[in-house]
Every structure is written in structure tokens, then in C-alpha cells.
TORMAR-134910 format. One record per residue (C-alpha): residue in one letter; x, y, z. Coordinates in steps of 0.1 Angstrom, whole numbers, plus 5000, padded with zeros to 4 digits. Layout:
residues N
res/c1/c2/c3
A/X/Y/Z
...
***
This chain:
residues 462
res/c1/c2/c3
X/7768/5790/7440
X/7764/5825/7425
X/7781/5851/7445
X/7755/5877/7458
X/7749/5901/7432
X/7728/5933/7444
X/7702/5946/7417
X/7697/5979/7412
X/7659/5975/7404
X/7639/5993/7429
X/7612/5984/7452
X/7580/5969/7437
X/7544/5984/7438
X/7527/5950/7428
X/7536/5910/7428
X/7545/5907/7394
X/7563/5941/7387
X/7597/5955/7391
X/7584/5990/7392
X/7583/6015/7420
X/7576/6049/7422
X/7611/6057/7436
X/7628/6039/7410
X/7661/6057/7409
X/7682/6065/7379
X/7662/6040/7357
X/7637/6056/7332
X/7625/6049/7298
X/7629/6071/7269
X/7597/6086/7273
X/7608/6101/7305
X/7639/6121/7285
X/7666/6108/7310
X/7700/6097/7300
X/7697/6114/7267
X/7727/6117/7244
X/7737/6148/7224
X/7711/6142/7196
X/7682/6142/7222
X/7677/6104/7223
X/7681/6080/7250
X/7713/6056/7247
X/7706/6025/7235
X/7720/6009/7270
X/7698/6031/7291
X/7667/6019/7269
X/7676/5984/7278
X/7677/5993/7317
X/7646/6015/7313
X/7618/6005/7338
X/7592/5994/7314
X/7617/5974/7294
X/7629/5954/7324
X/7595/5949/7338
X/7586/5934/7303
X/7616/5913/7306
X/7610/5900/7342
X/7574/5891/7332
X/7586/5870/7301
X/7612/5851/7324
X/7585/5843/7348
X/7561/5833/7321
X/7586/5810/7306
X/7594/5794/7340
X/7623/5770/7330
X/7649/5752/7352
X/7676/5772/7377
X/7708/5781/7366
X/7743/5775/7383
X/7731/5794/7414
X/7701/5775/7422
X/7676/5804/7421
X/7644/5797/7405
X/7621/5819/7385
X/7598/5824/7415
X/7626/5832/7438
X/7637/5862/7412
X/7610/5888/7425
X/7619/5885/7463
X/7656/5886/7452
X/7654/5917/7432
X/7633/5936/7460
X/7662/5928/7486
X/7690/5936/7463
X/7679/5964/7439
X/7706/5990/7435
X/7738/5972/7429
X/7730/5956/7397
X/7720/5985/7377
X/7752/6001/7392
X/7775/5974/7383
X/7759/5972/7348
X/7768/6012/7340
X/7802/6010/7356
X/7808/5978/7336
X/7817/5956/7363
X/7787/5933/7361
X/7800/5896/7355
X/7776/5873/7340
X/7775/5839/7354
X/7785/5807/7335
X/7753/5788/7320
X/7747/5754/7334
X/7751/5727/7307
X/7723/5703/7304
X/7718/5676/7276
X/7683/5664/7263
X/7678/5635/7241
X/7668/5639/7205
X/7645/5612/7185
X/7676/5597/7167
X/7693/5588/7199
X/7718/5619/7199
X/7717/5647/7224
X/7710/5683/7222
X/7731/5705/7244
X/7715/5735/7261
X/7733/5762/7280
X/7708/5774/7311
X/7717/5809/7325
X/7707/5821/7358
X/7673/5836/7360
X/7689/5871/7365
X/7709/5867/7335
X/7677/5855/7317
X/7660/5886/7327
X/7690/5909/7316
X/7693/5890/7281
X/7655/5894/7275
X/7660/5930/7283
X/7686/5933/7256
X/7664/5911/7233
X/7637/5935/7235
X/7655/5965/7224
X/7677/5949/7196
X/7650/5927/7179
X/7632/5956/7163
X/7667/5971/7152
X/7677/5940/7134
X/7644/5928/7122
X/7646/5955/7093
X/7677/5939/7081
X/7664/5900/7084
X/7651/5882/7051
X/7615/5875/7045
X/7627/5838/7042
X/7639/5834/7075
X/7611/5823/7100
X/7628/5809/7132
X/7628/5831/7164
X/7611/5861/7150
X/7577/5879/7159
X/7547/5866/7142
X/7566/5839/7121
X/7562/5803/7127
X/7575/5767/7116
X/7542/5766/7100
X/7545/5794/7080
X/7580/5784/7068
X/7565/5750/7054
X/7538/5768/7038
X/7565/5789/7020
X/7582/5756/7012
X/7551/5741/6998
X/7547/5772/6975
X/7581/5768/6959
X/7573/5731/6953
X/7542/5741/6937
X/7561/5768/6915
X/7582/5739/6900
X/7611/5737/6924
X/7611/5699/6928
X/7647/5696/6945
X/7657/5709/6976
X/7693/5716/6989
X/7689/5705/7025
X/7715/5716/7046
X/7724/5705/7081
X/7750/5724/7103
X/7767/5705/7129
X/7764/5719/7165
X/7758/5754/7148
X/7750/5771/7182
X/7780/5758/7199
X/7803/5770/7166
X/7793/5806/7161
X/7825/5826/7159
X/7825/5854/7185
X/7846/5881/7169
X/7825/5876/7134
X/7793/5879/7151
X/7803/5910/7172
X/7817/5924/7139
X/7782/5920/7125
X/7763/5932/7155
X/7786/5964/7155
X/7773/5974/7121
X/7739/5984/7135
X/7747/5988/7173
X/7773/6016/7183
X/7767/6019/7220
X/7800/6005/7236
X/7783/5994/7269
X/7758/5972/7250
X/7785/5958/7229
X/7805/5950/7261
X/7777/5934/7277
X/7769/5912/7250
X/7805/5902/7247
X/7806/5892/7283
X/7776/5868/7278
X/7792/5852/7248
X/7822/5847/7270
X/7806/5838/7303
X/7816/5802/7306
X/7799/5767/7307
X/7796/5748/7340
X/7798/5711/7333
X/7801/5685/7363
X/7809/5712/7387
X/7837/5727/7365
X/7834/5760/7346
X/7848/5757/7310
X/7856/5790/7290
X/7833/5797/7259
X/7856/5808/7233
X/7828/5804/7205
X/7791/5796/7202
X/7760/5810/7217
X/7746/5782/7237
X/7709/5773/7232
X/7687/5782/7262
X/7696/5817/7265
X/7672/5845/7259
X/7694/5863/7237
X/7709/5834/7219
X/7679/5831/7189
X/7684/5866/7180
X/7723/5863/7176
X/7719/5832/7158
X/7698/5852/7133
X/7723/5880/7131
X/7750/5857/7122
X/7731/5836/7096
X/7713/5867/7081
X/7749/5869/7061
X/7739/5834/7044
X/7704/5848/7037
X/7717/5879/7021
X/7741/5859/6997
X/7713/5834/6989
X/7690/5862/6981
X/7717/5882/6961
X/7721/5849/6939
X/7683/5848/6934
X/7675/5816/6950
X/7642/5804/6965
X/7650/5791/7002
X/7632/5789/7034
X/7656/5792/7066
X/7643/5785/7104
X/7672/5790/7128
X/7698/5765/7115
X/7676/5746/7094
X/7677/5758/7057
X/7664/5744/7025
X/7672/5758/6991
X/7646/5748/6963
X/7661/5745/6929
X/7647/5730/6894
X/7673/5702/6890
X/7694/5679/6908
X/7726/5693/6892
X/7717/5728/6902
X/7711/5716/6935
X/7746/5700/6937
X/7762/5732/6926
X/7743/5752/6950
X/7752/5727/6977
X/7790/5732/6968
X/7786/5771/6968
X/7767/5771/7003
X/7791/5748/7019
X/7821/5769/7008
X/7805/5801/7022
X/7794/5786/7055
X/7826/5769/7062
X/7851/5794/7049
X/7835/5828/7055
X/7809/5820/7086
X/7836/5794/7102
X/7807/5770/7107
X/7807/5729/7099
X/7783/5717/7077
X/7773/5679/7084
X/7777/5662/7051
X/7764/5629/7063
X/7728/5646/7069
X/7731/5674/7042
X/7718/5662/7007
X/7701/5672/6977
X/7668/5654/6974
X/7631/5655/6969
X/7609/5674/6993
X/7586/5646/6992
X/7611/5628/7013
X/7635/5651/7030
X/7622/5660/7063
X/7620/5700/7072
X/7608/5711/7105
X/7591/5675/7111
X/7571/5678/7079
X/7571/5667/7043
X/7553/5679/7009
X/7525/5654/6996
X/7512/5658/6961
X/7477/5650/6960
X/7449/5647/6931
X/7436/5678/6947
X/7469/5696/6948
X/7501/5698/6971
X/7496/5691/7007
X/7518/5692/7040
X/7519/5660/7061
X/7540/5651/7092
X/7569/5632/7085
X/7569/5593/7094
X/7594/5599/7122
X/7572/5625/7137
X/7540/5600/7141
X/7563/5571/7153
X/7579/5593/7180
X/7544/5605/7191
X/7530/5571/7194
X/7562/5559/7214
X/7556/5586/7239
X/7520/5578/7242
X/7528/5540/7249
X/7553/5552/7275
X/7525/5572/7292
X/7500/5544/7291
X/7525/5516/7301
X/7500/5495/7323
X/7525/5490/7354
X/7533/5529/7359
X/7509/5530/7391
X/7496/5564/7381
X/7460/5576/7386
X/7436/5579/7355
X/7435/5617/7361
X/7472/5621/7361
X/7474/5598/7331
X/7448/5622/7312
X/7467/5651/7322
X/7500/5638/7306
X/7481/5628/7274
X/7465/5663/7270
X/7497/5682/7277
X/7517/5660/7251
X/7489/5659/7227
X/7479/5695/7228
X/7515/5707/7219
X/7520/5681/7193
X/7487/5687/7175
X/7490/5725/7177
X/7523/5722/7158
X/7513/5692/7133
X/7481/5702/7128
X/7484/5719/7095
X/7494/5684/7084
X/7472/5663/7065
X/7467/5631/7089
X/7430/5625/7095
X/7434/5589/7089
X/7465/5587/7112
X/7448/5605/7140
X/7417/5584/7138
X/7434/5554/7143
X/7459/5569/7168
X/7429/5579/7188
X/7413/5543/7186
X/7446/5527/7195
X/7450/5551/7225
X/7416/5544/7240
X/7421/5508/7238
X/7452/5514/7259
X/7436/5533/7283
X/7408/5506/7288
X/7437/5481/7293
X/7454/5506/7320
X/7420/5508/7339
X/7413/5473/7336
X/7447/5465/7351
X/7441/5491/7378
X/7408/5471/7389
X/7430/5442/7398
X/7412/5414/7416
X/7381/5399/7400
X/7358/5414/7430
X/7369/5450/7421
X/7363/5443/7384
X/7327/5430/7390
X/7316/5456/7410
X/7331/5486/7388
X/7314/5467/7356
X/7280/5466/7374
X/7283/5503/7383
X/7291/5511/7346
X/7257/5491/7335
X/7268/5454/7329
X/7245/5430/7341
X/7255/5408/7372
X/7260/5377/7353
X/7283/5391/7323
X/7302/5410/7351
X/7308/5378/7369
X/7319/5360/7339
X/7341/5386/7325
X/7359/5397/7358
X/7370/5361/7362
X/7381/5359/7324
X/7418/5346/7319
X/7422/5365/7288
X/7451/5390/7285
X/7448/5427/7291
X/7452/5438/7257
X/7427/5415/7244
X/7402/5425/7271
X/7408/5459/7262
X/7392/5454/7226
X/7363/5433/7241
X/7327/5445/7236
X/7323/5444/7275
X/7349/5472/7278
X/7335/5493/7252
X/7301/5490/7266
X/7312/5500/7301
X/7342/5524/7294
X/7322/5542/7268
X/7341/5570/7250
X/7315/5591/7270
X/7324/5576/7303
X/7363/5582/7293
X/7355/5617/7285
X/7338/5623/7317
X/7369/5610/7334
X/7390/5638/7316
X/7399/5620/7282
X/7405/5644/7253
X/7395/5633/7222
X/7427/5636/7200
X/7409/5630/7167
X/7383/5657/7174
X/7412/5680/7187
X/7431/5675/7155
X/7400/5682/7132
X/7396/5715/7150
X/7431/5727/7149
X/7433/5717/7112
X/7401/5733/7102
X/7416/5768/7115
X/7444/5764/7089
***
């Protein structure tokens, strides 16, 4: 459990704010307090400013997320801060604040492997977010235009559009570099050296170093963290970009066309021979200079038409080059829908539709840029059949089936005949009797979101 840490954030004048008119000793730069000899607020005090901490708190609450090692949830953060408002800022200024270890969790990846995440406590998430909000604009001016991950007003869709443009320009080969456990292998000393190029405030540097070395709790034991920036922290994305910006600068200096999204990097070249040369040079820099490990089994020189990048591939057509979701992305989403609509789950149809909507909204919003009208039409047709099967199973006995069919407009004789059929659930789900009773309109009235129409709407906005 986390030791009680008093927070120096003052009382609050509204539910979702960490402000108060008696906010003692914490003022933003606009208030002219905590200024250095040049008349500018120190970086550390900008991080601890009232407005910045308010924004950080609200962002943590919006993100929600799981509790850290102390068990405190995001909705318990405000009451905690109200009660313990002064010591945190005091500890931070004195340098005595000790971040808690991150809680190690593993989530399955589509390929069967597991991704390791580190979940900080909500207090540490708020402080990391406060640091991120101040440092991000400082380093943004240094970052490459070819870097798209974890940056303001940039997205995976913009990255794949850039990749598509390179293919259209004649770069028919891609150097696909996969870094093994990147977030867990970042060299702390090298990272701090890179940060110190732009950040001179020793209090800020000390706090960042403390977060890097806060440790990892796994199975009740705390392990020291001598390298890496565990995924899950609010500061890790920025730190990862600072680290790999060195690689970006090298590629730009050598005139390469590339796209990087976090640790996924694709370099586009005109020939396979050039790609092999670029691969050798890239591996040498990443492993010798940045002390990272390149996964040689997954890294390769190949065609953008086949190599997966951020879940997408490039697809040449008669009307030009298009973007399409990779086949694995389609298989994965269908598997998830199959699991949700498994007929013996015992969930209400309202819960079922809510789960489908939640999954497909996110999936379509991400992959909607891709060309997949036929796939979405067939998936929608298959999914509605799965739903009809699910509902037919829920009706259970013949009497219930007959009554519901009659209510839905089927005449009594046909309702009696079909309610006593021995045909299997999947076959019944395709029958005209369920298409006439559980019509598309009826499913929509119960809350079904037509995923084909949803896709067409999202795709038309690209």
C-alpha cells in the first residue's frame, strides 16, 4: 500500500477542479511569482502552477484507467487531494517526494504474445501529466515531421497517408524495423542526456529521473527499474519520442523517406538492395548508439503491399493507390464479435448491442480510412445473423418462440410450425421467418448499430 503522501494542492472551489482562492504558494507564470533572475518563471514552478495541475487532474479523470499499487482509483483522487493538499508540493520542492512503483500488468496481443504495461498511481499520473504538458511544447519544435505517434494533432491515419504518398512517388520497398521491447529497454543515462539538452532546471530533471527509477511491482514484489520507460505512464510517450528523435534526425540527415509512429518505423526506398543497406545501417545505429534491440525475426525489407504498418497495408487499384486494413485486423475484429455474440453467454440483448457498439465504434473510427466496403457489408450481414441466432436461443421453449413470433407479425400457423422446428440455431438464423420477424428495423429499434452504415459515414469524411 502507498504511504500517506500529503498533497500541497489547496482546497477546491468546484467538483472537478484543484483550484482554490487560497491556493498558497502555487501560481502560474502569469501571476509573476517564483521568477528567476531573467524575470521568467522557473520550469519547475510552471509544472506546479495552479492551471497546469488543474489541467493535469482533469486529464487523468477523463482517461480513467486502473488503480496503481496503492489501490486509489481516479474518482478518489479529488477527495484525497482535498484532505492532503500541502505536503505534496512541499515534498516536490524539497526533492523529498518519492514516486510509487508502477503496477505491472500484461495484456494479450493478437499474435498470442503479451504486452507489458506499467500502471502508476493516480497521483503519479497527475504529476507526470503536469510535466508532460509543460515539456511537450518545448520538444515539439525539435521533433521530425515524419514522427506521428503521441503528438498533438497527429494520428496513425496521418502516418499511413504519408506512407501511401511515398509509394505513389515510386518508393516500392519498405524497410520495416521492429524494436524488441522498446519501452522496457530505453537507456536512462542516454535519455537524461538528451533531455538535458533542452531542460536545464535541475528540479525537473531530478523528478524525471525519479520516475524512471521508481521501480516495478510484480506479484507483490518491487523490482528496481534500471532501464526503460514503462508503457502506461503519462510521461512515457513523450520520453520515447525524445529518445527516438535521435534516429529521426539521422534518417533526415541521410535524406531518407520514412514514417515513424512511436517504436514502429518504416523507411521507404526504391530498391531491395538499397533497403538492405539501410536496414544494416539502421540496426547499427539503434543497437550501438541508442542501446536498443532490433527484432531481426520481425524486421524485414519487403513490399508495402504486404507488410503491415499500424494495422494497414497499401493497395494499388485502377483509380490509384488506396489504403486497406491488414487481413489480420479483419480476422481479429471478427473473432471479437464472435466472442461477444456467443449464444450461451447469458447476457441481455441490450448489453450485447452495447458491447458491439463500443467495439465497432473504436474499430471503425480507426480503420475507417481504409477501403473495405465489401468486407463491412459482409461482416454486417454475418453479425446480424449471429444476433438473430442469439435472440432465438434466448427465447428457449416453443411457447415463448411462438408468442414472440406472433407479436412480431408472423401468423399463428407459421409461428406454431417454426417454434417447433428441429433445425439448428445457425440455420434458423438465416431463415425467412426470422428475417420477417427480426427485421433490420426491429434490430435497430432494440439498439443495433448498423456497422456498414457507420463505416460509410466515417469513410466519407476522409
